[in-house]
C-alpha positions as a Markdown table, in Angstrom:
| # | Residue | x | y | z |
|---|---|---|---|---|
| 1 | Met | 0.0 | 0.0 | 0.0 |
| 2 | Thr | 1.2 | 3.5 | -0.8 |
| 3 | Pro | 0.2 | 6.7 | 0.9 |
| 4 | Thr | -1.9 | 7.9 | -2.0 |
| 5 | Asp | -4.2 | 4.9 | -1.4 |
| 6 | Tyr | -5.5 | 6.7 | 1.8 |
| 7 | His | -7.7 | 9.6 | 2.7 |
| 8 | Met | -8.5 | 11.3 | 6.0 |
| 9 | Pro | -12.2 | 10.7 | 7.0 |
| 10 | Ala | -14.2 | 13.7 | 8.3 |
| 11 | Glu | -14.5 | 14.0 | 12.0 |
| 12 | Trp | -18.2 | 13.2 | 11.9 |
| 13 | Ala | -17.5 | 9.8 | 10.3 |
| 14 | Pro | -17.7 | 6.9 | 12.8 |
| 15 | His | -15.0 | 6.7 | 15.4 |
| 16 | Tyr | -13.3 | 3.6 | 16.8 |
| 17 | Ala | -12.1 | 5.6 | 19.7 |
| 18 | Thr | -11.0 | 9.0 | 21.0 |
| 19 | Leu | -7.4 | 9.4 | 22.1 |
| 20 | Leu | -6.6 | 11.7 | 25.0 |
| 21 | Ser | -3.3 | 12.5 | 26.8 |
| 22 | Trp | -3.8 | 13.3 | 30.5 |
| 23 | Pro | -2.5 | 16.7 | 31.6 |
| 24 | Arg | 0.7 | 16.4 | 33.7 |
| 25 | Asn | 3.0 | 19.3 | 32.8 |
| 26 | Pro | 3.6 | 21.6 | 35.8 |
| 27 | Ala | 4.9 | 24.3 | 33.5 |
| 28 | Thr | 1.5 | 24.4 | 31.7 |
| 29 | Trp | -0.6 | 23.7 | 34.8 |
| 30 | Pro | 1.2 | 25.3 | 37.8 |
| 31 | Gly | -0.2 | 25.1 | 41.3 |
| 32 | Asp | -3.9 | 24.3 | 41.6 |
| 33 | Lys | -4.4 | 24.7 | 37.8 |
| 34 | Leu | -3.6 | 21.0 | 37.3 |
| 35 | Asp | -6.4 | 19.9 | 39.6 |
| 36 | Lys | -8.8 | 22.2 | 37.8 |
| 37 | Val | -7.9 | 21.1 | 34.3 |
| 38 | Glu | -8.2 | 17.4 | 35.4 |
| 39 | Gln | -11.8 | 18.1 | 36.3 |
| 40 | Val | -12.3 | 19.3 | 32.7 |
| 41 | Phe | -10.8 | 16.0 | 31.5 |
| 42 | Ala | -13.0 | 14.0 | 33.8 |
| 43 | Ala | -16.1 | 15.8 | 32.3 |
| 44 | Leu | -14.7 | 15.0 | 28.8 |
| 45 | Val | -14.3 | 11.3 | 29.6 |
| 46 | Ser | -17.8 | 11.2 | 31.1 |
| 47 | Ala | -19.3 | 12.8 | 27.9 |
| 48 | Leu | -17.5 | 10.2 | 25.7 |
| 49 | Ala | -18.3 | 7.2 | 27.9 |
| 50 | Gly | -20.9 | 5.0 | 26.3 |
| 51 | Arg | -20.5 | 6.7 | 22.9 |
| 52 | Glu | -17.0 | 5.3 | 21.9 |
| 53 | Arg | -13.9 | 3.9 | 23.4 |
| 54 | Val | -11.6 | 6.4 | 25.3 |
| 55 | Leu | -7.9 | 5.7 | 25.1 |
| 56 | Ile | -5.8 | 7.8 | 27.5 |
| 57 | Asn | -2.1 | 8.2 | 27.4 |
| 58 | Ala | -1.2 | 8.0 | 31.1 |
| 59 | Gly | 2.2 | 6.4 | 31.4 |
| 60 | Gly | 3.5 | 6.7 | 35.0 |
| 61 | Ile | 0.4 | 8.4 | 36.3 |
| 62 | Glu | -2.1 | 5.6 | 35.9 |
| 63 | Ala | -3.1 | 5.4 | 39.5 |
| 64 | Arg | -3.8 | 9.1 | 39.8 |
| 65 | Val | -5.9 | 9.1 | 36.6 |
| 66 | Ser | -7.9 | 6.0 | 37.6 |
| 67 | Ala | -8.6 | 7.5 | 41.1 |
| 68 | Leu | -9.8 | 10.8 | 39.6 |
| 69 | Leu | -12.1 | 9.1 | 37.1 |
| 70 | Thr | -13.5 | 6.8 | 39.8 |
| 71 | Gln | -14.1 | 9.8 | 42.0 |
| 72 | Ala | -16.0 | 11.4 | 39.1 |
| 73 | Gly | -18.2 | 8.3 | 39.0 |
| 74 | Ile | -16.8 | 7.0 | 35.7 |
| 75 | Ser | -16.6 | 3.2 | 35.4 |
| 76 | Pro | -13.2 | 1.7 | 34.5 |
| 77 | Asp | -15.0 | 0.0 | 31.6 |
| 78 | Ala | -15.4 | 3.3 | 29.9 |
| 79 | Tyr | -11.7 | 4.0 | 29.2 |
| 80 | Thr | -8.4 | 2.3 | 28.7 |
| 81 | Leu | -5.2 | 3.8 | 30.2 |
| 82 | Leu | -2.3 | 3.4 | 27.8 |
| 83 | Pro | 1.3 | 3.1 | 29.2 |
| 84 | Phe | 2.7 | 5.9 | 27.1 |
| 85 | Val | 4.3 | 9.0 | 28.6 |
| 86 | Thr | 3.6 | 12.5 | 27.1 |
| 87 | Asn | 5.0 | 15.9 | 27.7 |
| 88 | Asp | 1.6 | 17.5 | 27.7 |
| 89 | Cys | -2.0 | 17.0 | 26.9 |
| 90 | Trp | -2.5 | 18.3 | 23.3 |
| 91 | Ala | -3.4 | 15.0 | 21.7 |
| 92 | Arg | -4.9 | 16.7 | 18.6 |
| 93 | Asp | -1.4 | 17.9 | 17.7 |
| 94 | His | 0.9 | 15.2 | 18.9 |
| 95 | Gly | -1.4 | 12.2 | 18.3 |
| 96 | Pro | -1.7 | 10.2 | 15.1 |
| 97 | Ile | -4.0 | 11.3 | 12.3 |
| 98 | Gly | -6.1 | 8.4 | 11.1 |
| 99 | Val | -6.5 | 7.7 | 7.4 |
| 100 | Ala | -8.7 | 5.1 | 5.6 |
| 101 | His | -7.6 | 2.9 | 2.7 |
| 102 | Arg | -9.7 | 3.8 | -0.3 |
| 103 | Pro | -10.5 | 0.4 | -1.6 |
| 104 | Thr | -10.9 | -1.5 | 1.7 |
| 105 | Gly | -11.7 | 1.2 | 4.3 |
| 106 | Glu | -9.0 | -0.2 | 6.6 |
| 107 | Ile | -7.4 | 2.3 | 8.9 |
| 108 | Ala | -3.7 | 3.3 | 9.1 |
| 109 | Leu | -2.2 | 6.0 | 11.3 |
| 110 | Thr | 0.0 | 8.8 | 10.0 |
| 111 | Asp | 3.0 | 9.8 | 12.1 |
| 112 | Trp | 3.8 | 13.4 | 11.3 |
| 113 | Gly | 6.7 | 15.2 | 13.1 |
| 114 | Tyr | 5.8 | 17.3 | 16.1 |
| 115 | Asn | 7.9 | 20.2 | 17.5 |
| 116 | Ala | 5.5 | 21.9 | 19.9 |
| 117 | Trp | 4.4 | 24.6 | 17.5 |
| 118 | Gly | 7.7 | 25.6 | 16.2 |
| 119 | Gly | 9.8 | 24.7 | 19.2 |
| 120 | Lys | 8.0 | 27.0 | 21.6 |
| 121 | Tyr | 7.7 | 24.5 | 24.5 |
| 122 | Pro | 10.5 | 22.0 | 24.9 |
| 123 | Pro | 10.8 | 19.2 | 25.7 |
| 124 | Phe | 8.4 | 17.5 | 23.2 |
| 125 | Asp | 10.3 | 14.2 | 22.5 |
| 126 | Ala | 7.8 | 12.0 | 24.4 |
| 127 | Asp | 4.9 | 13.7 | 22.5 |
| 128 | Asp | 6.6 | 13.1 | 19.2 |
| 129 | Arg | 6.7 | 9.3 | 19.9 |
| 130 | Ile | 3.0 | 8.9 | 20.5 |
| 131 | Pro | 1.7 | 8.2 | 17.0 |
| 132 | Ala | 4.1 | 5.2 | 16.6 |
| 133 | Gln | 3.3 | 3.9 | 20.1 |
| 134 | Val | -0.5 | 4.1 | 19.6 |
| 135 | Ala | -0.2 | 2.4 | 16.2 |
| 136 | Gly | 1.8 | -0.4 | 17.8 |
| 137 | Tyr | -0.8 | -0.8 | 20.5 |
| 138 | Leu | -3.6 | -1.0 | 18.0 |
| 139 | Gly | -1.7 | -3.1 | 15.5 |
| 140 | Leu | -2.1 | -0.6 | 12.7 |
| 141 | Pro | 0.2 | 0.3 | 9.8 |
| 142 | Val | 2.1 | 3.6 | 10.1 |
| 143 | Leu | 2.7 | 6.1 | 7.4 |
| 144 | Thr | 5.5 | 8.6 | 8.1 |
| 145 | Pro | 5.6 | 11.7 | 5.9 |
| 146 | Gly | 8.7 | 13.1 | 7.5 |
| 147 | Ile | 7.6 | 16.7 | 8.0 |
| 148 | Ile | 6.0 | 18.7 | 10.8 |
| 149 | Leu | 2.2 | 18.8 | 10.9 |
| 150 | Glu | -0.3 | 19.2 | 13.8 |
| 151 | Gly | -3.8 | 17.9 | 13.7 |
| 152 | Gly | -5.3 | 21.2 | 14.8 |
| 153 | Ser | -3.9 | 22.9 | 11.7 |
| 154 | Ile | -6.1 | 21.0 | 9.3 |
| 155 | Glu | -9.9 | 20.5 | 8.7 |
| 156 | Val | -11.3 | 18.1 | 6.2 |
| 157 | Asp | -14.7 | 17.1 | 4.8 |
| 158 | Gly | -13.7 | 13.5 | 4.1 |
| 159 | Ala | -14.4 | 14.1 | 0.4 |
| 160 | Gly | -11.2 | 15.6 | -0.7 |
| 161 | Thr | -11.4 | 19.2 | 0.6 |
| 162 | Leu | -8.9 | 20.4 | 3.2 |
| 163 | Leu | -8.9 | 23.8 | 5.0 |
| 164 | Thr | -5.9 | 25.3 | 6.7 |
| 165 | Thr | -4.0 | 28.6 | 7.4 |
| 166 | Arg | -0.9 | 30.1 | 5.9 |
| 167 | Ser | 0.2 | 31.5 | 9.2 |
| 168 | Cys | 0.7 | 28.0 | 10.6 |
| 169 | Leu | 1.6 | 25.7 | 7.7 |
| 170 | Leu | 3.8 | 28.1 | 6.0 |
| 171 | Asn | 5.5 | 29.4 | 9.2 |
| 172 | Pro | 9.3 | 28.9 | 8.9 |
| 173 | Asn | 9.3 | 27.4 | 12.4 |
| 174 | Arg | 7.7 | 24.2 | 11.0 |
| 175 | Asn | 9.1 | 23.2 | 7.6 |
| 176 | Pro | 11.4 | 26.1 | 6.5 |
| 177 | His | 12.7 | 24.0 | 3.6 |
| 178 | Leu | 9.3 | 23.6 | 2.0 |
| 179 | Ala | 7.3 | 26.0 | -0.2 |
| 180 | Gln | 3.5 | 26.1 | -0.3 |
| 181 | Ala | 3.3 | 23.8 | -3.3 |
| 182 | Glu | 5.5 | 21.2 | -1.7 |
| 183 | Ile | 3.4 | 21.2 | 1.5 |
| 184 | Glu | 0.3 | 20.8 | -0.6 |
| 185 | Gly | 1.9 | 17.8 | -2.1 |
| 186 | Tyr | 2.3 | 16.1 | 1.3 |
| 187 | Leu | -1.3 | 16.9 | 2.1 |
| 188 | Arg | -2.5 | 15.3 | -1.1 |
| 189 | Gln | -0.2 | 12.3 | -0.8 |
| 190 | Tyr | -0.9 | 11.4 | 2.9 |
| 191 | Leu | -4.4 | 12.8 | 3.6 |
| 192 | Gly | -6.0 | 12.5 | 0.2 |
| 193 | Ala | -6.6 | 16.3 | -0.1 |
| 194 | Gly | -7.7 | 17.0 | -3.6 |
| 195 | Arg | -8.6 | 20.6 | -2.9 |
| 196 | Ile | -6.7 | 22.8 | -0.4 |
| 197 | Leu | -8.3 | 26.0 | 0.8 |
| 198 | Trp | -6.1 | 28.6 | 2.6 |
| 199 | Leu | -7.1 | 31.2 | 5.2 |
| 200 | Glu | -4.6 | 33.7 | 6.6 |
| 201 | Asp | -4.2 | 34.0 | 10.3 |
| 202 | Gly | -5.5 | 32.9 | 13.7 |
| 203 | Ile | -7.0 | 34.6 | 16.8 |
| 204 | Ile | -5.1 | 36.5 | 19.5 |
| 205 | Gly | -3.8 | 34.3 | 22.2 |
| 206 | Asp | -3.4 | 31.2 | 19.9 |
| 207 | Asp | 0.2 | 30.2 | 20.4 |
| 208 | Thr | -0.1 | 27.6 | 17.6 |
| 209 | Asp | 0.4 | 30.4 | 14.9 |
| 210 | Gly | -3.2 | 30.1 | 13.8 |
| 211 | His | -4.7 | 26.7 | 14.0 |
| 212 | Ile | -7.8 | 26.3 | 11.8 |
| 213 | Asp | -9.7 | 24.5 | 14.6 |
| 214 | Asp | -10.0 | 27.8 | 16.5 |
| 215 | Leu | -11.4 | 29.5 | 13.4 |
| 216 | Thr | -13.4 | 27.6 | 10.9 |
| 217 | Arg | -15.0 | 24.2 | 10.6 |
| 218 | Leu | -16.5 | 22.3 | 7.7 |
| 219 | Val | -20.0 | 20.7 | 7.9 |
| 220 | Gly | -20.5 | 18.2 | 5.1 |
| 221 | Thr | -19.3 | 19.3 | 1.7 |
| 222 | Glu | -21.4 | 22.5 | 1.3 |
| 223 | Arg | -21.4 | 24.3 | 4.6 |
| 224 | Ile | -18.9 | 26.2 | 6.8 |
| 225 | Leu | -19.1 | 27.4 | 10.4 |
| 226 | Thr | -16.7 | 30.2 | 11.2 |
| 227 | Ile | -16.2 | 32.6 | 14.1 |
| 228 | Leu | -16.8 | 36.3 | 13.7 |
| 229 | Glu | -16.2 | 39.1 | 16.2 |
| 230 | Gly | -19.0 | 41.7 | 16.3 |
| 231 | Asn | -17.0 | 44.3 | 18.3 |
| 232 | Leu | -15.1 | 46.6 | 16.0 |
| 233 | Gln | -12.8 | 47.5 | 18.9 |
| 234 | Asp | -11.8 | 44.0 | 19.6 |
| 235 | Glu | -8.3 | 43.0 | 18.5 |
| 236 | Asn | -9.7 | 39.9 | 16.7 |
| 237 | Tyr | -12.2 | 41.9 | 14.6 |
| 238 | Ala | -9.9 | 42.6 | 11.6 |
| 239 | Val | -8.4 | 39.2 | 11.1 |
| 240 | Leu | -11.7 | 37.4 | 11.4 |
| 241 | Gln | -13.2 | 39.8 | 8.8 |
| 242 | Glu | -10.3 | 39.0 | 6.5 |
| 243 | Asn | -10.9 | 35.3 | 6.9 |
| 244 | Phe | -14.7 | 35.7 | 6.4 |
| 245 | Ala | -14.0 | 37.6 | 3.1 |
| 246 | Ala | -11.8 | 34.8 | 1.9 |
| 247 | Leu | -14.4 | 32.1 | 2.8 |
| 248 | Gln | -16.9 | 33.9 | 0.6 |
| 249 | Thr | -14.6 | 33.3 | -2.4 |
| 250 | Phe | -14.4 | 29.6 | -1.9 |
| 251 | Thr | -16.6 | 27.2 | -3.7 |
| 252 | Thr | -17.8 | 23.7 | -3.0 |
| 253 | Pro | -16.5 | 20.7 | -5.0 |
| 254 | Ala | -19.6 | 21.2 | -7.2 |
| 255 | Gly | -18.5 | 24.8 | -7.9 |
| 256 | Lys | -21.2 | 26.5 | -5.8 |
| 257 | Pro | -20.6 | 29.1 | -3.0 |
| 258 | Tyr | -20.5 | 27.5 | 0.5 |
| 259 | Arg | -23.3 | 28.2 | 2.9 |
| 260 | Ile | -21.4 | 30.2 | 5.7 |
| 261 | Asp | -22.8 | 30.4 | 9.2 |
| 262 | Thr | -21.1 | 32.5 | 11.8 |
| 263 | Leu | -20.4 | 31.5 | 15.4 |
| 264 | Pro | -20.2 | 34.5 | 17.9 |
| 265 | Met | -17.1 | 35.1 | 19.9 |
| 266 | Pro | -17.3 | 35.0 | 23.7 |
| 267 | Ala | -16.2 | 38.2 | 25.6 |
| 268 | Ala | -12.4 | 38.5 | 25.9 |
| 269 | Leu | -11.0 | 36.2 | 28.6 |
| 270 | Val | -7.9 | 37.7 | 30.1 |
| 271 | Val | -5.8 | 36.1 | 32.9 |
| 272 | Asp | -2.7 | 37.7 | 34.3 |
| 273 | Gly | -2.8 | 40.2 | 31.5 |
| 274 | Glu | -2.9 | 37.5 | 28.8 |
| 275 | Arg | -5.7 | 37.1 | 26.3 |
| 276 | Leu | -6.8 | 33.5 | 26.1 |
| 277 | Pro | -7.9 | 31.9 | 22.8 |
| 278 | Ala | -11.6 | 31.2 | 23.7 |
| 279 | Ser | -13.5 | 30.0 | 20.6 |
| 280 | Tyr | -16.7 | 28.1 | 20.1 |
| 281 | Ala | -15.2 | 26.7 | 16.9 |
| 282 | Asn | -13.0 | 24.4 | 19.0 |
| 283 | Tyr | -15.7 | 21.8 | 19.4 |
| 284 | Tyr | -15.1 | 18.0 | 19.1 |
| 285 | Ile | -17.4 | 15.8 | 17.0 |
| 286 | Ala | -17.8 | 12.4 | 18.8 |
| 287 | Asn | -20.1 | 9.5 | 17.9 |
| 288 | Gly | -23.5 | 11.0 | 18.3 |
| 289 | Ala | -22.4 | 14.1 | 20.2 |
| 290 | Ile | -20.8 | 17.5 | 19.8 |
| 291 | Leu | -18.6 | 18.4 | 22.8 |
| 292 | Leu | -18.8 | 22.2 | 22.8 |
| 293 | Pro | -16.5 | 24.5 | 24.8 |
| 294 | Val | -18.5 | 27.0 | 26.8 |
| 295 | Phe | -17.2 | 29.9 | 29.0 |
| 296 | Arg | -20.1 | 31.0 | 31.2 |
| 297 | Asp | -20.6 | 33.7 | 28.6 |
| 298 | Pro | -23.9 | 35.1 | 27.2 |
| 299 | Asn | -23.0 | 33.9 | 23.8 |
| 300 | Asp | -22.8 | 30.3 | 25.0 |
| 301 | Ala | -26.5 | 29.9 | 24.3 |
| 302 | Ala | -26.2 | 31.2 | 20.7 |
| 303 | Ala | -23.4 | 28.8 | 20.0 |
| 304 | Ile | -25.4 | 25.8 | 21.4 |
| 305 | Arg | -28.3 | 26.8 | 19.1 |
| 306 | Leu | -26.2 | 27.0 | 16.0 |
| 307 | Leu | -24.5 | 23.6 | 16.7 |
| 308 | Glu | -27.9 | 22.0 | 17.3 |
| 309 | Glu | -29.1 | 23.2 | 13.9 |
| 310 | Ala | -25.9 | 22.3 | 12.1 |
| 311 | Phe | -25.8 | 18.8 | 13.6 |
| 312 | Pro | -29.4 | 17.7 | 14.2 |
| 313 | Gln | -28.4 | 14.0 | 14.7 |
| 314 | His | -26.0 | 14.9 | 17.5 |
| 315 | Glu | -26.5 | 15.7 | 21.1 |
| 316 | Ile | -24.8 | 19.0 | 22.1 |
| 317 | Val | -22.8 | 18.5 | 25.3 |
| 318 | Pro | -21.5 | 21.9 | 26.7 |
| 319 | Ile | -18.3 | 21.6 | 28.7 |
| 320 | Asp | -17.0 | 24.5 | 30.8 |
| 321 | Cys | -13.5 | 25.1 | 29.3 |
| 322 | Arg | -12.4 | 28.2 | 31.2 |
| 323 | His | -9.7 | 26.2 | 33.2 |
| 324 | Leu | -8.6 | 24.3 | 30.1 |
| 325 | Leu | -8.0 | 27.7 | 28.3 |
| 326 | Trp | -5.2 | 28.5 | 30.8 |
| 327 | Gly | -3.1 | 26.1 | 28.7 |
| 328 | Leu | -4.1 | 28.0 | 25.5 |
| 329 | Gly | -6.2 | 25.2 | 24.1 |
| 330 | Gly | -9.7 | 23.9 | 23.9 |
| 331 | Leu | -11.7 | 20.6 | 23.6 |
| 332 | His | -10.6 | 19.9 | 20.0 |
| 333 | Cys | -7.0 | 20.5 | 21.0 |
| 334 | Val | -7.0 | 17.7 | 23.6 |
| 335 | Thr | -8.9 | 15.1 | 21.5 |
| 336 | Gln | -7.9 | 13.0 | 18.5 |
| 337 | Gln | -10.3 | 10.6 | 16.8 |
| 338 | Ile | -9.3 | 7.2 | 15.7 |
| 339 | Pro | -11.6 | 6.4 | 12.7 |
| 340 | Ala | -13.5 | 3.1 | 12.6 |
| 341 | Gly | -12.8 | 0.6 | 9.9 |
| 342 | Pro | -13.0 | -3.1 | 9.1 |
| 343 | Asn | -9.7 | -3.6 | 11.0 |
| 344 | Leu | -10.9 | -1.5 | 13.9 |
| 345 | Leu | -14.4 | -2.4 | 15.0 |
């Protein structure tokens, strides 16, 4: 099998499991912040329990994780603790990206390089080993492109369209030796991306250099959900307007304009003088549910209503993510789906 035989399924396609990496890094979660973010993870596991398998990288902290989940009333049957050590909890970016073999539907895992968003937060060596370790645990083939790519930097519809940002994928702190056309070649070869749509930049506070999963999400092959800031004085207003204008120039695979619906932005969340990257676009699509980050903000209700309309077959499960945001990420950032296939049932 060659890489071109594979494509990345959409997030709303059936999952075999969700992969998590339990938070443990004291630099990211100092003092009581670790206890607080662990409660967010417990809520996340509870929301996934009964919908799909939950695999948790918890090497060396298995007893702590198990005790916390038991305290939260979650049965040990709802999750599996994997013996793999991580540097931090951002499984979307350091975890494997699942791809499906076109003729057979069988699943393989891609092992892209990971350098903690351009070397910002060393060490990241344990995180970089996770795709190969998880593939070994599941007995799946591994495809290794040999370049840096994070899962949060791409969004796919499962039918050949991939959405991303120039500020991230073309940043010289990732793959300085590659031009845009060369990066597109990797996306086509390993993820089956026949069409690649580029936005420009991300929101303030996003230390990933502009991941798409904080900005814009695809819904099927004809619809887009994107965040928009209504306050002209907000520092996110201009960049989100620029992205919105770009989205209006994109067309579907059938050549028609996309239907574009806008998610509001919550009020600015600032902690210790730092703007946190709060975004309703950072939701996670699980089997039968949308896990939606909320912030005890008046716009939470509007975001819930839009997601209910966009995903009528899914239950919307709001999860308070204010403590998770301290680490500059959201629900999508800490989850990575493992697609279902005939070799993973």
